[in-house]
C-alpha positions as CSV (number, residue, x, y, z in Angstrom):
1,M,217.7,160.9,188.0
2,A,215.7,157.6,188.2
3,R,213.7,156.6,185.2
4,T,210.1,155.7,185.8
5,T,208.5,152.8,184.0
6,P,205.3,153.7,182.1
7,D,202.2,152.5,183.9
8,R,200.7,150.2,181.3
9,T,197.6,149.5,183.4
10,R,196.7,153.2,183.5
11,R,197.3,153.6,179.8
12,S,195.2,150.6,179.0
13,E,192.3,151.9,181.2
14,R,192.5,155.3,179.5
15,S,192.4,153.6,176.1
16,R,189.4,151.4,177.2
17,I,187.5,154.4,178.4
18,A,188.3,156.3,175.2
19,I,187.0,153.4,173.1
20,L,183.7,153.1,175.0
21,D,183.2,156.9,174.9
22,A,183.9,156.9,171.1
23,A,181.4,154.0,170.5
24,R,178.7,155.9,172.5
25,E,179.3,159.1,170.6
26,L,179.4,157.5,167.1
27,I,176.3,155.3,167.6
28,G,174.3,158.5,168.1
29,E,175.8,160.1,165.0
30,V,175.7,157.4,162.3
31,E,173.4,154.5,161.4
32,Y,174.5,151.3,163.1
33,A,175.1,149.5,159.8
34,K,177.6,152.2,158.9
35,L,179.4,152.1,162.3
36,T,182.8,150.4,162.0
37,I,185.6,149.3,164.3
38,E,187.9,151.6,162.2
39,A,185.7,154.6,163.0
40,I,185.6,153.8,166.7
41,A,189.4,153.4,166.8
42,T,190.0,156.7,165.0
43,R,187.6,158.6,167.3
44,A,189.3,157.0,170.3
45,G,192.8,157.6,169.1
46,V,193.8,153.9,169.2
47,G,194.7,151.2,166.7
48,K,192.1,148.6,165.6
49,Q,194.2,145.9,167.1
50,T,193.7,147.5,170.5
51,I,189.9,147.1,170.2
52,Y,190.1,143.6,168.9
53,R,192.3,142.7,171.9
54,W,189.4,143.3,174.2
55,W,186.3,142.8,172.1
56,P,185.4,140.2,169.4
57,S,182.9,142.4,167.5
58,K,181.4,145.8,167.0
59,G,178.3,144.6,168.9
60,A,180.4,143.6,171.9
61,V,182.0,147.1,172.0
62,V,178.5,148.8,171.8
63,F,177.2,146.5,174.6
64,D,180.1,147.4,176.9
65,A,179.6,151.1,176.0
66,L,176.0,151.0,177.0
67,L,176.7,148.9,180.1
68,S,179.4,151.3,181.3
69,A,177.1,154.2,180.9
70,S,174.4,152.6,183.0
71,E,176.6,151.2,185.8
72,N,176.2,152.7,189.3
73,P,179.3,154.9,189.9
74,E,179.1,154.0,193.6
75,G,179.4,150.3,192.7
76,G,176.1,149.3,194.1
77,G,173.7,146.8,192.7
78,I,170.6,147.5,190.7
79,E,167.6,148.4,192.8
80,L,164.1,149.7,192.0
81,P,162.4,152.4,194.1
82,D,160.7,151.0,197.2
83,T,158.6,153.7,198.9
84,G,156.1,151.2,200.2
85,D,153.6,152.2,197.5
86,L,153.9,149.7,194.7
87,G,151.6,151.6,192.3
88,A,153.6,154.8,192.7
89,D,156.9,153.0,192.3
90,L,155.8,151.1,189.1
91,R,154.5,154.3,187.6
92,T,157.9,156.0,188.3
93,V,159.9,153.2,186.8
94,L,157.7,152.7,183.7
95,R,157.6,156.4,183.0
96,A,161.4,156.5,183.2
97,T,161.5,153.5,180.8
98,A,159.1,155.2,178.4
99,A,161.2,158.4,178.5
100,E,164.4,156.4,177.7
101,F,162.7,154.7,174.7
102,A,161.6,158.1,173.4
103,D,165.1,159.6,173.7
104,P,167.1,159.1,170.5
105,A,170.4,159.2,172.4
106,F,169.3,156.1,174.3
107,A,167.2,154.4,171.7
108,A,169.8,154.4,168.9
109,P,172.4,152.4,170.7
110,L,169.8,150.1,172.2
111,R,168.3,149.3,168.8
112,A,171.8,148.6,167.6
113,L,172.5,146.3,170.4
114,T,169.1,144.5,169.9
115,T,170.1,143.9,166.3
116,E,173.4,142.3,167.3
117,I,171.8,140.2,170.0
118,V,169.3,138.7,167.5
119,N,172.2,137.7,165.2
120,D,175.0,136.8,167.7
121,P,174.2,134.0,170.2
122,D,177.4,134.6,172.2
123,L,176.6,138.3,172.6
124,A,173.0,137.4,173.6
125,A,174.4,135.1,176.3
126,V,176.6,137.9,177.7
127,Y,173.7,140.4,177.5
128,R,171.5,138.0,179.5
129,E,174.1,137.4,182.1
130,R,175.4,141.0,182.6
131,M,172.3,143.2,181.9
132,A,169.0,141.4,181.4
133,E,169.1,139.0,184.4
134,P,170.4,141.5,186.9
135,M,167.6,143.9,185.9
136,R,165.0,141.1,186.0
137,A,166.2,140.1,189.5
138,A,165.9,143.6,190.7
139,K,162.3,143.8,189.4
140,R,161.4,140.5,191.1
141,R,162.9,141.7,194.4
142,R,160.6,144.8,194.3
143,L,157.6,142.7,193.5
144,R,158.4,140.2,196.2
145,S,158.6,143.1,198.7
146,A,155.1,144.1,197.5
147,Q,153.8,140.6,198.1
148,R,155.1,140.6,201.6
149,A,153.3,143.9,202.2
150,G,150.1,142.5,200.9
151,Q,150.0,144.8,197.8
152,L,150.3,141.9,195.3
153,R,148.7,138.5,195.2
154,A,150.8,136.0,197.2
155,D,150.6,133.4,194.4
156,A,151.5,135.8,191.6
157,D,154.1,134.5,189.1
158,L,156.6,137.4,189.4
159,D,158.3,136.7,186.1
160,L,154.9,136.9,184.4
161,V,154.2,140.2,186.2
162,V,157.5,141.6,184.9
163,D,156.7,140.5,181.4
164,M,153.3,142.0,181.5
165,L,154.7,145.3,182.8
166,Y,157.6,145.7,180.3
167,G,156.4,143.6,177.3
168,P,153.9,146.2,175.9
169,L,156.4,149.1,176.2
170,T,159.1,147.0,174.5
171,Q,156.8,145.9,171.7
172,R,155.7,149.4,170.9
173,W,159.2,150.6,170.9
174,L,160.6,147.8,168.7
175,Q,157.7,148.1,166.2
176,R,157.6,151.9,166.4
177,S,153.9,151.6,166.8
178,G,151.6,153.4,169.3
179,R,152.6,156.2,171.6
180,I,155.1,155.6,174.4
181,D,154.6,158.3,177.1
182,A,153.8,158.8,180.8
183,E,150.1,158.3,180.2
184,F,150.7,154.9,178.6
185,A,153.1,154.0,181.4
186,D,150.6,154.8,184.1
187,A,147.8,152.9,182.3
188,L,150.1,149.9,182.0
189,A,151.1,149.9,185.7
190,D,147.4,150.3,186.7
191,A,146.2,147.5,184.5
192,V,148.8,145.0,185.8
193,L,148.2,146.0,189.4
194,R,144.5,145.3,188.9
195,A,145.2,141.9,187.3
196,F,147.4,140.9,190.3
197,A,145.6,142.6,193.1
198,P,145.1,140.6,196.3
199,A,141.7,139.0,196.6
């Protein structure tokens, strides 16, 4: 009977998925300061050295865990809704963002990641490249579509529009001040639309 060679690629992928799943679970169970590589390794059923082979820090593991959870399973790029009605689309997206910020399962790992980004320039650069910039580019594409449709001022600075849409939500969330709900999301979308409405 022929002996088969173990498929190390498949085993490594299983381990990687187990590590990311363990990191997502643990960040929802314990304070980020108390989360350790050892705990992630134990939950995933791997050795610490396996984690350090792929990630340089706890923050890098948490970032990849969040990124893998948000990736499109079909492999497509990030796109915002484009129904032809910019106001409706912005309200939909901002309501979804407000709901995520209010969800402890989403907020806990994101706060942890934000803490790491502030203190780790290398992780901050990876975050900008792999998450922040692709998201911002998708937002600009949707706004550019609205400009072409005459729903947004032709000379509007699209990066400024993005900052004005998401900045207040993010500030309230970071500072845990003020309510973050659908009503606030709608008011924010309407205010920014008025500010950049075509003449």
